[in-house]
Each structure stands twice: as structure tokens, then as C-alpha cells.
C-alpha positions in Angstrom: -157.1 -27.4 5.5 -155.2 -25.0 7.9 -153.1 -22.3 6.1 -154.4 -23.4 2.7 -157.7 -21.6 3.5 -156.1 -18.2 3.6 -157.5 -17.2 0.2 -161.0 -18.1 1.3 -160.6 -16.1 4.6 -159.4 -13.0 2.6 -162.3 -13.4 0.2 -164.8 -13.5 3.1 -163.3 -10.4 4.6 -163.4 -8.5 1.2 -167.2 -9.4 0.9 -167.7 -7.3 4.1 -166.3 -4.2 2.3 -168.5 -1.9 0.2 -167.1 -3.0 -3.1 -168.3 -1.4 -6.3 -170.8 -3.5 -8.3 -168.3 -4.3 -11.0 -166.1 -6.1 -8.5 -167.0 -9.7 -7.6 -165.4 -12.0 -5.1 -165.4 -15.7 -6.0 -164.6 -18.6 -3.7 -162.1 -20.9 -5.3 -163.3 -23.8 -3.3 -166.2 -24.1 -5.6 -166.3 -26.0 -8.8 -163.2 -24.8 -10.7 -164.7 -25.4 -14.1 -167.8 -23.4 -13.1 -165.4 -20.6 -12.0 -164.0 -20.5 -15.5 -167.5 -19.6 -16.8 -167.7 -16.8 -14.3 -164.3 -15.2 -14.9 -164.9 -14.9 -18.6 -167.2 -12.0 -17.8 -164.3 -9.8 -16.6 -161.3 -8.0 -18.1 -159.2 -8.2 -15.0 -158.7 -10.9 -12.4 -157.0 -10.8 -9.0 -156.3 -14.3 -7.6 -155.6 -14.6 -3.9 -154.2 -18.0 -3.0 -151.9 -19.9 -0.8 -148.4 -20.8 -2.1 -146.9 -24.0 -0.8 -143.2 -23.9 -1.7 -142.2 -20.8 -3.6 -142.3 -18.2 -0.8 -141.6 -18.3 2.9 -144.5 -18.9 5.4 -146.4 -15.7 5.9 -144.7 -13.9 3.0 -147.1 -12.0 0.7 -146.2 -11.5 -2.9 -147.8 -9.8 -5.8 -147.1 -11.0 -9.3 -148.6 -10.3 -12.7 -149.3 -13.5 -14.6 -147.9 -13.7 -18.1 -150.7 -15.3 -20.1 -148.4 -16.5 -22.9 -146.1 -18.3 -20.4 -149.1 -19.7 -18.6 -150.3 -21.3 -21.9 -146.8 -22.6 -22.7 -146.3 -24.2 -19.3 -147.0 -27.9 -19.3 -149.0 -29.6 -16.6 -146.8 -32.3 -14.9 -149.4 -33.2 -12.3 -151.6 -36.2 -13.1 -155.3 -35.4 -12.9 -157.4 -38.2 -11.5 -160.4 -36.2 -10.4 -161.9 -32.7 -10.6 -160.3 -32.0 -7.1 -156.9 -32.1 -8.8 -157.7 -29.1 -11.0 -156.2 -25.8 -9.7 -156.8 -22.2 -10.8 -153.8 -22.1 -13.0 -154.9 -25.2 -15.0 -158.4 -23.7 -15.3 -156.9 -20.4 -16.6 -154.7 -22.3 -19.1 -157.7 -24.2 -20.3 -159.7 -21.0 -20.7 -157.0 -19.3 -22.8 -156.7 -22.3 -25.0 -160.5 -22.8 -25.5 -161.7 -19.2 -25.8 -158.9 -16.7 -25.4 -161.1 -13.8 -26.6 -163.3 -14.2 -23.6 -160.6 -14.5 -20.9 -159.4 -11.6 -18.7 -156.6 -9.5 -20.2 -154.9 -8.9 -16.9 -154.3 -11.3 -14.1 -152.6 -10.5 -10.8 -151.7 -13.1 -8.2 -151.5 -12.2 -4.5 -149.8 -15.2 -3.0 -149.3 -16.0 0.7 -146.7 -18.5 1.7 -148.1 -21.2 3.9 -146.7 -23.5 6.6 -149.3 -26.0 7.6 -151.8 -28.0 5.5 -153.9 -30.1 7.8 -157.5 -30.6 8.7 -159.1 -27.7 10.4 -159.5 -23.9 10.0 -156.8 -22.7 12.2 -154.0 -20.6 10.6 -150.3 -20.9 11.7 -148.9 -17.9 13.5 -146.9 -16.7 10.4 -149.8 -16.9 8.1 -152.2 -15.3 10.6 -149.8 -12.3 11.0 -149.8 -11.8 7.2 -153.6 -11.7 6.9 -154.0 -7.9 7.4 -151.1 -7.2 4.9 -152.6 -9.4 2.3 -156.1 -7.8 2.6 -154.5 -4.3 2.5 -152.6 -5.2 -0.7 -155.7 -6.6 -2.4 -157.8 -3.5 -1.5 -154.9 -1.3 -2.9 -155.0 -3.3 -6.1 -158.8 -2.8 -6.3 -158.5 0.9 -5.9 -156.3 1.1 -9.0 -159.2 -0.2 -11.1 
């Protein structure tokens, strides 16, 4: 869906790198509840995802997610199918159901997007931010 696929593109690029065995790249376009089962095996999680309205198109941000605030935050979005479940809702559910198995540290690398439309083409702003986002994620991985 246009710019919304930036996280998947970054994940595919990271897979090409020689990452240590303890680092795993997950595709968030898969079953989100299945993803919950996978992330419980790790102490740290880096989420790379598009951000629709909180940052400018092509802007890349890094933010540590406060787990306590995540749990307190209410879900205002109606859920009518499994497609309506996003990563933040999955994380909240995991911390409520089995907090002892969830990652202790979560970092978000967010990329502001412009266009959400059918197709795999990125807007110019988002395409220009691709290299910066990959560099930031690899820098975060090297701190591990």
C-alpha cells in the first residue's frame, strides 16, 4: 500500500545483512497474533513501521516505548476483523496476558509517510528516508 510498506522494505534489506543468529527479522504483514508468540522469545524488540500522522513525510524518528503507558492506553479503534489489529495492540495484549514473557525493551523506528494507496511504489520523501532508516536500525542493532 505505497508508503505504508516502508517497514517491510527495510526488513527485507536487513535480511540481506549478516546478522548475528540472536537477531531475527519479522514481517509485520503476517498474522499479528502469531507474531506475538514469536516476540515472547526475545528480551528486546525493535519495531520499524510507518507513521501516518505524527511525523512529517520522510521523517525518521526513534522512540523507546514505555510499556506501562502502552498498557494504560485505551484502544479507541473498533476491531471488526483480524486486519484491524496493529502491533501496538498486539504488544498491549501480550503485556496484559503474559508480562513475564514479553520483551523488556522496545524501540520504535518510525518513518512518516505520505501516500497510502495500492502498489509498492514509495513517495519521493519516503524513498529518500530509506537509507537513513536502515542506518539507524543497524546502529541500534550494534548496541546489542
